[in-house]
N, C-alpha and C positions, 0 to 999 in steps of 0.2 A: 397281281397274277400273271403273265402274259401267256403261259402255253397251261392248257389242262393239265392236272397229275396224273392222272393214270387212262384212262381208258380210250378207246379212239371216239375221236371225234373230226368234223370236214377242216375244224379251223384248227386244227393243231399239226405244227410240225413234227413232233417226236413223240404220238404218243404211248411208244411202248418202252419208253424212258423217262417214267416222272422226274421231275425236279426234284433234287435233295431236299434237305432240310424240311420235311415235312412229317416229320414224325410225331410229333408233340413233344421231343426232348426238352430237354432246358432251351431255353435260347430259342425255340422251333416251335411254327405254327403245324396246322393242317390244312388239306387243301381246302376245308370246310372255311377251315379260320381265316386263311388269304383270299376271299371272296374268288375263288376260283370255281369248284362245284357248288352247288345250293341245292335250297330246294326239294329236297328227298327228306323221307320220314320211314327209311327202311329201318328194322330193329334187327338185332342177330350181339354175335360176338366172333373176335377177332381172336386167336389162341395161337399159340406155339407150345410144339412139343420135340421131342428128343433133347432137350436140355434140363438136366438135372438140377436138382436145386443147389447141387454142390458138386464143383465141378475142381479139374486136377489142371494144374498148368501142362502147357503142349499138347495136347488132349483133340484130336478131331472130332466135331460131333453132327449130324447128320438131322438138320434142323427141316421142320412141318409145320409150314402157317397154315391155318384153315381158318378162311371167311363160312360161315355159319349164318346163313339171314333169311330171309325173304326176298333178296334183291335178284335180280337178273345178270350181272356180271359183274364184276370185282376187281381189282389192283391192290399191290401192295406197296410197303416200304418199311423196311425195318433198321436200325443200327442198334448198340452196344454201346453204354460208355461205364467211363469209371464212375463210379459215387464219388462225390466230393469234389474230385476235379473235373468231371465232365470231359474227358479225353478219350478217344475213342480204345477201347478193350478187343482186343483179339485179334483176327482174321476173319472177313467176311470172303466165301467163294463162289463164284458163279457158278451156273448150272443149268441144263436144258430149262429155257423159260425166265431165268433170273439174270439177270446182270447185276455188276457193282457199279456203285456213284460216288464221285468223293462230294464232300461240303468243304463246307469251309472248315479251317481249325485239324485240318487231315482228321474231321470224322469220316466213312466208308456208310454207306448204304446198299443192302441186296434191294432188289425192288423187281415189279416183273420186267420183263421184254416182252411178255406175252399174258396182256388180261383175258380171264378164264369168264365163260359162261358157269353159271351154279346148275348144279345138276342134284335134284333131289333135297335142295337148300343147304348146299356146303359146294365149295372146291377148294382144292391150298396148290401148292409150292414146295417144293423138295430143294434144299442147298445147305451147304455147310459151312462151319464157324469153327476156327483153328484159336482156340485158349492161348492168350499169352503165354511168353512163357517166363515171365516175372507173375508170379503170383499178387495179386492185389486182396485189399480184405472183403470187397463188393462190388458189385458193376449191376447195370438195370438193363435189359432189351427193350427198346422202345418202337412200338409198331403201330403201324395203321392201315385198315383196307377199307377201299372206296366201295360203298353199294351204288349201284348204277341203277337204271331203268335200261339202259343202251339205246337211247335214242340219235347217237350221232352229236348229242349236244353236253352241253356243262350244266343243263338245267333237269330238277328232279331227282338228284343225285347227294347223299351224304355222307363222311367217312365215318367208320366206327373205332375204336381205338384202344388198346391195354399195353399194359406192361408186365414184364417178368422180372425178379430180383436175383443175382445168383451170388454165392459165397465159394471162395474158393478155402478147398480141402489143406489143410495144416499141413505142409511138406518136415521131415525132419530134416534137420540140418545133418549134411555128412561125418560119417562117424570119423573122429582124428585124433590123432596120436596126441598123449599129452605136448602141450607146448609147442605144436603144429603149427597153429593158428600165427597169422603175424599183428603183434602189440602196435595200435595203430590210435591215432585221433582222426574220424575222420567229418565234417560238419561244415556249411549246415547240412540238417538231412531234407530243409524245403531249400530250396536252391532258387532263389529269386531277382538273385544281381548278377547271374551267369556267372560267378566261381566258386569251385569246390573247393575246400580244403581240407589236404591229406598230409598228415604226418609220422611219418616213421619212427616208432620210438624206443627200437633196439638194433634201427640198420640203418646204411646212409647210402643204401642202393635201394632199387626194387624194381617195377612193372605194373602199369595198371591199365584194362582193359572198361571201358564202358558198355555194355552191354544194354539193348532197349528191350520191349516187351513182346519184339517177334522175334526177340533169339539174334537178333543182329547186333557184331560188334560196330559201335559208332564210332570212337576212340580208341588207341591207343599211345599210350606214352613212357618214356621212363620213370623213374621217381626217383628223386631227392632227397633228405632226410626229411626235409620242409618241402611244401609243394603247393603249387594256387593253379588248379586245373581249368580251365576255360570252356567250362560248356552252354555258353550262352548261345549255338548257332545248336543245341538241342533243343526239336521242338518239346513243347508240354508234354510232361508223360512221368511214367516210374521207367526207373533204371537199376540197374547194379552195375557197382564197382568191384571188378576181379582186381585183389594189390597181391601182388607174391613178392616175395624177395627167397632168398638160397633156401632152398629148404620148405618154406611156410608160405601159405596164402589162404587169403581170407576173402568175402563177397560179403558184400553191405551195400542194400538198395536206399536210394535218395529218389524225390521229385525234383524235378525242374517244373519251375511253374511259371 
C-alpha cells in the first residue's frame, strides 16, 4: 500500500483522507493487514453510537464514532453494507473533520479528514448516515480506527476494528381499496442476466418506474401486456418497481446481482 492509512506522516501525500477499502468489510483488508501501519501494541475499542439496532427507511441518523484506547493519536474509516449482497447501504454524509470517499463497487466510506489526539483516553467524530428508501432485511456497519504513537511514521501503530449489525423495521403496506392493486407477474426477483420480466394480467398497457435504494428514479418506461425490461445498466443493489395501470398501482422489490 503506497500511502499511509490514517495519520500525518512525512512520506504520505494525502494523510488526512485515508485510502478507501480498509474497514475489514468483506473483500477488504485493514491498514495493518495491508502492511501499511504496523508494530503497535495499543489496546482499546472502537464503537459507534446513534444508530439503533432497528432502523427505518429514509431516516437520517447522527453517528458518533469513538476510539477509546491508550493510543496518542487516531483516525477512522467506516462503511455500511447490505448483508448477503455486500452492496452499499444508505448514504454517508460529510461533516466537520469527516470526508466521504468512494471505493470499488460503489462503496462509500466516511473517514477522518482530520486525525485527532486522544484526551483522557478517547476521541470521537460525528457525521450522518441516511438509511435507504428501500428497506432491506439487514445490514452491517464495518469500521476501523488506527491507534498511533504520532511519531510521523508508519511504525508503532495498529488498527482496532468492530462491526454493528442493524435490521430494518417492518413497514406496513399502504392501505388500498379492494381490487386497487395491479394483477401482474414480475420475475426473476434476483436479476442476474439483465432482464426483468413484467406481465400485466388484466391490462393491455401501463407504466413502470424503477427506484433505487436512495429513492432515485433510475428507469421509466411504458408497459404493454408482456414486457422485458432491460436493467443491465443498473448497479448491483436492491430496487423497487412501481407499476401502474389505470386506477391501480403495485410496488414490488427486486435485486440486481
